C-alpha positions as CSV (number, residue, x, y, z in Angstrom):
1,M,6.2,13.9,-17.2
2,K,2.7,13.2,-15.2
3,Q,3.0,11.8,-11.8
4,R,0.5,8.6,-10.8
5,T,-0.1,8.3,-7.2
6,V,-0.7,4.5,-6.0
7,L,-1.8,3.9,-2.7
8,V,-1.8,0.4,-1.4
9,V,-3.9,-0.3,1.5
10,L,-2.3,-2.0,4.8
11,F,-4.1,-3.5,7.5
12,D,-3.8,-6.4,10.2
13,G,-3.0,-10.0,8.6
14,V,-1.8,-8.5,5.0
15,Q,0.1,-11.1,3.3
16,G,3.7,-9.1,3.1
17,L,4.6,-10.0,-0.3
18,D,1.3,-8.6,-1.4
19,V,2.4,-5.2,-0.5
20,T,6.1,-5.4,-1.4
21,G,5.8,-7.3,-4.9
22,P,3.4,-4.9,-6.5
23,M,5.1,-1.6,-4.7
24,E,8.7,-2.8,-6.0
25,V,7.4,-3.3,-9.9
26,F,5.8,0.5,-9.7
27,A,9.1,1.8,-8.2
28,G,11.4,-0.1,-11.0
29,A,9.2,1.6,-13.5
30,S,9.5,4.9,-11.9
31,R,13.4,4.5,-13.3
32,S,12.2,3.9,-16.6
33,P,12.5,7.6,-18.7
34,G,9.2,9.4,-18.9
35,V,7.2,7.2,-16.1
36,S,6.7,8.6,-12.3
37,Y,5.4,6.8,-9.7
38,D,4.0,8.4,-5.9
39,L,4.0,4.9,-3.9
40,R,2.0,5.5,-0.6
41,T,0.6,3.2,2.0
42,A,-2.4,3.6,4.2
43,S,-3.9,2.1,6.9
44,L,-7.7,2.7,8.3
45,D,-6.4,5.0,11.4
46,G,-3.4,5.8,10.0
47,G,-1.5,3.3,12.8
48,P,0.8,0.3,12.2
49,V,-0.5,-3.1,11.1
50,R,1.4,-6.3,11.4
51,S,1.6,-8.7,8.2
52,T,0.7,-12.3,8.5
53,S,4.8,-13.2,9.2
54,G,4.6,-10.9,11.9
55,L,6.3,-7.9,10.0
56,T,5.5,-4.3,11.4
57,L,4.4,-1.9,8.8
58,V,3.7,1.9,9.3
59,P,1.9,3.3,7.1
60,D,2.5,6.9,5.7
61,S,-1.1,8.2,6.6
62,S,-4.8,7.1,7.4
63,L,-6.6,5.9,4.4
64,A,-9.1,9.5,5.0
65,D,-5.8,11.2,5.1
66,A,-4.4,9.6,1.9
67,P,-4.4,11.7,-1.4
68,A,-6.4,10.2,-4.1
69,P,-4.8,7.7,-5.8
70,H,-4.9,7.1,-9.5
71,T,-3.9,3.2,-8.7
72,L,-5.4,1.9,-5.3
73,L,-4.0,-1.9,-4.6
74,V,-6.2,-3.5,-2.0
75,P,-3.0,-6.7,-0.8
76,G,-4.6,-10.1,0.2
77,G,-4.3,-12.0,3.5
78,H,-6.0,-13.5,6.6
79,G,-7.0,-9.8,7.5
80,T,-9.3,-9.8,4.1
81,R,-11.5,-12.2,6.1
82,G,-11.8,-9.2,9.4
83,S,-14.8,-7.8,10.3
84,H,-13.4,-4.4,10.3
85,P,-14.8,-2.2,7.6
């Protein structure tokens, strides 16, 4: 069984459901035989971010230090309109 890395990008103003929903789907799929997903999160600098609802999310790493993903998820939220790269 080959493990696939899924990287979710976190940023200030991210929509929490857009982070947790897909992560729950991949986590559920990993419980099936023959399927394995390594779920990771990263922010630009590796620091915590705050979602639109005020929830603080602590990433696993910075984007620069994150493992190369098989699947990259960029969730939505007001932070997508920010001035940061």
